[in-house]
C-alpha positions as CSV (number, residue, x, y, z in Angstrom):
1,M,-28.0,7.1,-2.9
2,A,-30.0,8.6,0.7
3,K,-33.2,6.6,2.2
4,A,-35.8,8.7,4.0
5,Q,-36.4,7.6,7.1
6,F,-39.7,8.1,9.3
7,E,-40.3,8.0,12.8
8,I,-44.3,8.3,14.7
9,D,-43.5,10.3,18.2
10,K,-47.0,9.5,19.9
11,D,-45.4,10.9,23.2
12,N,-44.9,14.2,21.2
13,L,-48.0,14.0,18.6
14,E,-45.7,14.4,15.8
15,V,-44.9,12.4,12.5
16,R,-41.0,12.8,11.5
17,L,-40.0,12.6,7.2
18,S,-36.3,13.7,6.6
19,R,-34.1,12.6,3.6
20,V,-31.2,14.2,2.2
21,F,-31.3,15.4,-1.6
22,N,-28.7,16.5,-4.0
23,A,-29.8,19.7,-4.4
24,S,-29.9,22.9,-3.1
25,P,-32.7,24.5,-0.6
26,E,-33.4,26.7,-3.7
27,R,-34.2,23.6,-5.7
28,I,-35.9,21.7,-3.3
29,W,-38.0,24.5,-2.4
30,Q,-38.7,25.3,-5.6
31,A,-40.7,21.8,-5.9
32,Y,-42.7,23.1,-2.8
33,V,-44.5,25.9,-4.2
34,D,-44.1,26.2,-8.1
35,P,-48.1,24.9,-8.9
36,T,-46.4,23.3,-12.2
37,Q,-43.9,21.6,-10.2
38,I,-46.4,20.1,-7.2
39,P,-47.9,16.9,-9.4
40,K,-44.0,15.7,-10.2
41,W,-44.4,14.4,-7.2
42,W,-47.9,14.7,-5.9
43,Q,-48.6,11.9,-7.7
44,D,-51.9,11.8,-9.8
45,T,-52.8,15.4,-8.5
46,K,-53.9,18.6,-9.5
47,V,-52.8,21.9,-7.6
48,D,-56.0,23.7,-7.2
49,K,-54.8,27.0,-5.6
50,L,-52.0,28.3,-4.3
51,D,-51.1,30.9,-2.9
52,V,-47.6,31.5,-0.4
53,R,-47.6,33.5,1.4
54,V,-48.9,33.3,5.1
55,G,-52.4,33.6,5.3
56,G,-52.4,32.1,1.9
57,Q,-54.6,28.9,0.5
58,W,-53.6,25.6,-0.7
59,R,-55.8,23.0,-2.0
60,F,-54.8,20.2,-4.2
61,V,-56.9,17.5,-5.8
62,S,-55.8,13.2,-6.3
63,G,-57.5,11.0,-8.7
64,D,-60.1,12.6,-11.0
65,N,-62.7,13.9,-8.3
66,D,-62.7,15.7,-4.9
67,E,-62.5,12.5,-2.7
68,H,-59.0,13.1,-2.5
69,A,-58.2,16.6,-2.1
70,F,-55.9,18.3,0.4
71,R,-56.4,21.9,2.6
72,G,-54.6,24.3,4.3
73,V,-53.4,27.8,5.4
74,Y,-49.4,28.8,5.2
75,K,-49.3,29.5,8.4
76,I,-44.8,30.4,7.9
77,V,-43.2,32.0,4.6
78,D,-39.3,32.0,5.4
79,K,-37.7,30.9,1.5
80,P,-36.0,28.7,1.0
81,H,-36.3,27.9,5.1
82,K,-39.1,26.8,6.5
83,L,-42.8,25.7,5.0
84,A,-45.4,25.9,7.9
85,R,-49.0,25.3,6.5
86,T,-51.9,23.1,8.0
87,F,-52.8,20.5,6.6
88,E,-56.3,18.5,6.3
89,Y,-57.7,15.9,4.1
90,E,-61.4,17.0,3.3
91,P,-63.7,13.5,3.6
92,F,-62.2,14.0,7.3
93,P,-63.0,17.4,8.0
94,G,-62.1,19.2,11.0
95,H,-59.0,16.7,11.4
96,V,-55.9,19.3,11.3
97,M,-52.5,18.8,11.4
98,L,-49.4,21.6,11.0
99,E,-47.1,20.8,8.7
100,T,-43.7,22.6,9.1
101,V,-40.3,21.3,5.9
102,T,-37.4,23.0,7.3
103,F,-34.5,22.5,3.8
104,T,-31.3,22.9,5.7
105,P,-27.8,22.4,3.5
106,Q,-25.6,20.2,4.3
107,G,-22.4,21.0,2.3
108,E,-21.6,19.3,-1.1
109,G,-24.5,20.7,-2.8
110,Q,-26.4,18.3,-0.4
111,T,-29.9,19.3,1.4
112,L,-31.8,18.3,4.4
113,V,-35.6,18.4,4.2
114,A,-37.1,17.8,7.5
115,V,-40.9,17.3,8.1
116,V,-42.9,16.9,11.3
117,S,-46.4,16.6,11.3
118,K,-47.7,17.5,14.9
119,Y,-51.0,16.3,15.3
120,E,-53.7,18.1,18.0
121,N,-54.8,14.4,19.4
122,L,-53.6,11.2,19.0
123,D,-56.6,8.8,17.6
124,D,-55.6,12.1,14.4
125,L,-52.2,10.7,14.0
126,N,-53.2,7.2,14.6
127,G,-55.6,7.7,11.7
128,M,-53.7,9.0,9.1
129,V,-50.9,6.7,9.3
130,G,-53.2,4.1,9.5
131,M,-55.0,5.2,6.2
132,G,-51.3,4.6,4.0
133,M,-49.1,7.6,5.5
134,E,-45.5,6.4,5.5
135,T,-46.0,4.7,2.2
136,G,-47.5,7.6,0.7
137,A,-45.3,9.7,2.3
138,V,-41.2,8.1,1.7
139,A,-42.6,7.7,-2.6
140,G,-43.7,11.0,-2.5
141,M,-39.2,12.6,-1.1
142,E,-38.2,9.6,-3.8
143,R,-40.4,11.5,-6.3
144,L,-38.9,14.7,-5.7
145,A,-35.8,13.7,-5.4
146,K,-36.4,12.5,-9.2
147,L,-38.1,16.5,-9.8
148,V,-34.9,18.2,-7.8
149,E,-31.7,15.8,-8.6
150,G,-32.5,15.0,-12.1
151,K,-32.7,11.6,-12.7
């Protein structure tokens, strides 16, 4: 079974998350852009906005109120190869990072999904990591695997 890899690169202000899935890039892409599928792997989340086009906005709300809302703007939409969007946790406005996701075929029906979160400064990177980013991100990848691999 594939396991998600989580790496922190403080020199480049990046956090990298990757995992190989037993699914096509198209199938995983769909899980990233379909508002009915996102809540299945973004735990306890409602899709408030999802306009998947360059310049389009997205907003997801976790839990029963707006205390855990995330939002951003799509910068790259290259179906089914690459998505890039800004990512901001609303309770801490102004701390925006760029999240880039690539979907690379690996042969035999497998796809490498690589997520690079690029921060503006070390304090923002440390803040997100300190709030439990690794645990949440790895758990999200496992839920995504169950969804796209049909388990």
